[in-house]
C-alpha positions as CSV (number, residue, x, y, z in Angstrom):
1,M,0.3,0.2,0.4
2,Y,1.6,3.5,-1.0
3,C,1.7,6.1,2.1
4,N,0.6,9.6,0.5
5,G,3.0,12.1,0.5
6,N,0.9,14.3,2.8
7,C,0.4,11.9,5.5
8,E,0.5,13.2,9.0
9,H,2.7,9.8,10.1
10,L,5.5,10.4,7.6
11,D,8.7,10.4,9.1
12,R,10.8,11.7,5.6
13,K,14.2,12.0,6.7
14,H,14.6,8.6,8.4
15,K,11.8,6.5,5.7
16,K,9.3,5.4,8.5
17,C,5.8,5.8,9.5
18,L,5.6,7.1,12.9
19,L,2.1,4.8,12.7
20,T,3.3,1.3,13.1
21,G,7.6,2.6,13.6
22,K,8.3,0.5,10.8
23,K,10.5,1.9,7.6
24,L,8.7,1.7,4.7
25,C,10.2,1.7,0.8
26,Y,11.4,4.2,-1.1
27,M,11.7,5.0,-4.1
28,K,12.8,8.3,-6.1
29,V,11.4,8.6,-9.4
30,R,13.3,11.5,-11.8
31,G,11.9,12.0,-16.3
32,S,9.3,14.5,-16.8
33,I,7.6,14.2,-13.5
34,S,9.7,14.1,-10.8
35,Y,7.8,12.7,-7.0
36,D,9.0,10.2,-4.1
37,A,7.1,7.2,-3.3
38,Y,6.9,6.0,0.0
39,E,5.7,2.1,0.5
40,H,4.1,-0.1,3.7
41,I,5.7,-3.6,3.6
42,G,2.3,-5.0,4.3
43,F,-1.3,-2.5,5.1
44,C,-0.9,0.9,7.1
45,K,-3.5,1.1,10.0
46,K,-4.3,4.4,8.7
47,D,-5.4,2.8,5.5
48,E,-8.0,0.6,7.6
49,E,-9.5,2.9,8.9
50,N,-9.8,5.2,5.2
51,T,-12.0,2.1,4.1
52,E,-14.3,1.8,6.5
53,K,-15.4,5.1,5.6
């Protein structure tokens, strides 16, 4: 599950989720559109809350 880059639980410096305490997979994409992608290994608790609504 991809982590929203605007998530308040994202520690960009350490590439870590503050909610779960786990490290995130990190990918820097450069090209005509440049962005950084963070991905949880497994399922994020915050995503689970959003799907219940």
